[in-house]
N, C-alpha and C positions, 0 to 999 in steps of 0.2 A: 344828548349824550358826548358832552365833554370832557376833556383830561379835570378840569377844574372841580368840572358833577364831583368826579370819581369820586375823588382825591377828599372831598369832604366825607367821604362815608372811610369812618372807621373799622376796622377787625379785628376782635380778639385777635389774641395770641394763641397761633398754630391752628384758625382758620385756614379753609382748602381758598385757596386760589378766587381770585374776586371772581365773579363772570358779570357779565353786562347785558342782558337783554332787551329791545325795544326797534321803537319802529325803523328810524334811517340814524347809520354814525354817519357823517360827513369823512372825507379822506384825509382830509388833515386830523381831525378825533381819533381816525384810525391808526394811521399812523403814529402817532402821541402814545395810543393803546399797546401798539406789539413794541416800543422800545420800552413803556414800564409796565412790558408784561402781564399788562392787564387780558383777560378772555370776553370773550364777546359776539354777537350775533344779532343780525336784526332783521326784519320783514323784506329787507331786498336781495339774501342772500348772501352779503359782506359777512366772514365771519376770522374767527382767528383764533381757534382751542389748538390745545398744545397737551399728551396726558400718556402718559407715560413711553413710548413707542409713535404717536401719532400727533404729525401735527397737518392741521384744517388752515388754511390762508384764503379763504379765495376777496377779493375784491378790485374794486370797480363798477360794480353795479346801484345805479342812479334808476332814481322814481325819474317815470316820462312826466311832461311839462305837464302843470298844474295837478298835481301831485307832492307836490315837494310837503317839507315841513311845516303844518299852519301855525300864522305866532301864534303867540300865547295869549286867549281873548281880552279886551279891554273890560275893566271894570270887574275883573273876576278875584282880583285880589292878589293873583300871583303872580311872581317875577323868576325872570331867568337868575341863576345865582350870579353873581359876578365872575370874571375872568380872572380866578385863583394867578395867571399865570401869564398878565400880560406886563406889555415892557417895562412899566412901571414897577409895579410889584413885583416882579421879579430881578428887580434891582432889587430891591430891599430882605427877598430871601435869599437873595447868593450871599448877602451882608451878614444875616441870621446862620448863618451855613460857615460862612469863612470864619466869621469872628463868633458865637454862639454869645458873649458875654455883653455882648449886646442888648440880652434881651433885656435885660436888668437897668439901662440905661435910658435919656432921656429920648422921648422923640426929634426932639434935633443933634443929638448925637450919630440916631442912625439913618437921620435924614442926609446931614452930612457923609457917613460915611457911603449910602449907598445913590452919596447921585442923585437923587430927589428930593422935591419942597416939603414943607414940614409939611402941608396937607397929605399930599401923597404915601407920607411913610405911616402917617397916622393912619389915613386910611389902608391902608395895606395890613400892618399889624393888627387891625379893629379885624379885615377879612382871616387873618388866620388864625384869630381867636375864635372867629366863628368856627373855623371849619376844624379844630380843635389841634392846631400843631401847636400854640402857645396855650402856656396856663402861668396866671395872677399867682408870678412866687417861685417862677425855674428859673433854675438856672441857665438856658438855651431851649432851644425849639421841641418840645415834647413829638416822639417820631419822625424825629432825625431823621433815619435812613429813607424811611417812607417817603419826607417832605424831598428829600437830593435827589431820591427817584423820579420822582414826579416832574420835578425844577427841569431835572436833566433831559428826560424826552420830551419838558414842551419846551427847550432853548432853541434848538439850533431851525427851531422855524419861529420862533416869537421873538424876544429878544432878540439872540444871538442875528438874525437875521437883518433887525432895527439898527445893530452896530455897528457893522458891515460897509467899511470904510471902501477895501478897493482890494482889487486881486489882482494876480502878477504872475508872470511863469518864471522861476529863478530856482537856482541851488539853494533845497535847504540846511542844504550842511556846512557852508560857508556863515565864513562867520560876520557878523549885522557891523554893518558901521553907521553911528549914531550919533546925533549931539547932543538929542537927549532919550531919558535912563526909556527904555522899550523887555515888555516884559512880552513872556514867550505862555507859550501852551501848547496844549496837543501834542504831539508827536516829537515834538522839542524842546518839552520843557525839562527844563535841568534835573538831574537822579531817575532817571527812568532810563531803563537796560532794554535803547535804540541804536545801537552802533549808528547806521545811514538814516534817519526817517526821511522821507519820502513828501510830506506836506510841511510846512511853514505857515504856525497862526502865532499873531503878535497882534496884542493890543499897546495903543502909542494915546497917550493923552492928546495931543493932534497930530494931526500927518502931515512932512513937511517933504513939497513938492521936492526937493533934491534926494530923498530918499530911496526912492526908485534909481535915479542913476548910479548911486554912489554901492551899492548893492546891486547892480546888476538886472531888476527886476523888468521883465519883458511885457510889453499889456498886445505884443506880434495874434494875434485871433488866431492862427494858427498852431498855438502853442498852448498844451491844457496846464488848464491854473492850477495852483500848487498850489504857491504864497497869500495870505489871506490875513487882510490888514483889518482892524475891527477896534474902536473905539474904546477908549477907557474911559469906564467911570465911577470906580473907586473911589474913597483914598484910607487908606489901611489907620487904621486907632490905634492901630498897639506904633508906643514912638522908634521900635526896634527895627522896624519893616522899608522896606520902601525909600530905600537909599537914592540919592538924589548920582551922590558921588559914583553908582555901579551902572555900567551903561544896560547891561543884560541881567532880567532877574524874573521867578517867576509872578506869572498871574494868580489870583488868590487859588486855591489846589481846588476846590467843587469845579470850576472854570477848566483846569485843564483836564482832568473826570470829563465833564460834558461833551468838550470838544476832539476827546479818544473819542469817545461813542460816537458822538456825529458824523467819522469815516465811514461807519458801518465795517469797517473791515474788523476778522474776526480773528485777524493777532490784535490786533489796537487793542477788543472790547477783553481780551485777557488781561494783558496793560494795565488796562484804566480798572477793571479787580483790583486786580493789584494794591496799585496805586491808592485806592479810596479802601482797602484795608485795613492800609497802615498808619491811618487819619481820623478811619472814625471808630471812635472806644466805646465795647461793650455796653454802658449805659445810656449811648444816646443812642443804640441801633433798638 
């Protein structure tokens, strides 16, 4: 029972919230389900149920040693579904969410934009088609908002963790000094109504060792980390974006959305919803 498995279940419009019932849900999947607002319960007593004014949230219960989830029996023809949100596939999904017109382009263009090999792009597109998020002849991902929310829920512990380059303590409101373009995300992104952000999330094509010194970012273990540096992997397919002469610009909008939600701050969750609402077209939801 994983987020990737749940994402393959297409629900008719107007149907009740999804409820997953199974033998065992591990802590990582449970966290992703909560972030995606998917309700669940397993035989160990872990549960996340929300209806009306009722919230049931039980976590941390594990099976005794020797009673863990059994593997898929060999020779039965059964197979576990591929992880739709593995880092490589998640990069392709980000590219399709940020630039939906890529659905009609050649696989090589998708791969170049997502920063993956042609083989990885082909695999991801096939998995998305099998899961019902891509349909031949469409002008972008179908079930767009659903795919966005699943991808966002998986991002912090999947692709986001893979991209992390360094963490520092610093002043998020201080103008960034860098000889190379810096891509802002989370609450420091441009266009958000946040007077003084408490964290800074940036994406860089390469990390210059002089950057922390120039910006007075500290690695003092006694100071809480609030500056997060991650690796930029995408290349915009639109010629008017990513001007190398512009020192700071925003990361793709789905990344900004994911980084806002990843903070777990209720205030920023509201900001994230507003950010998303201004970018998801009615025909995409």
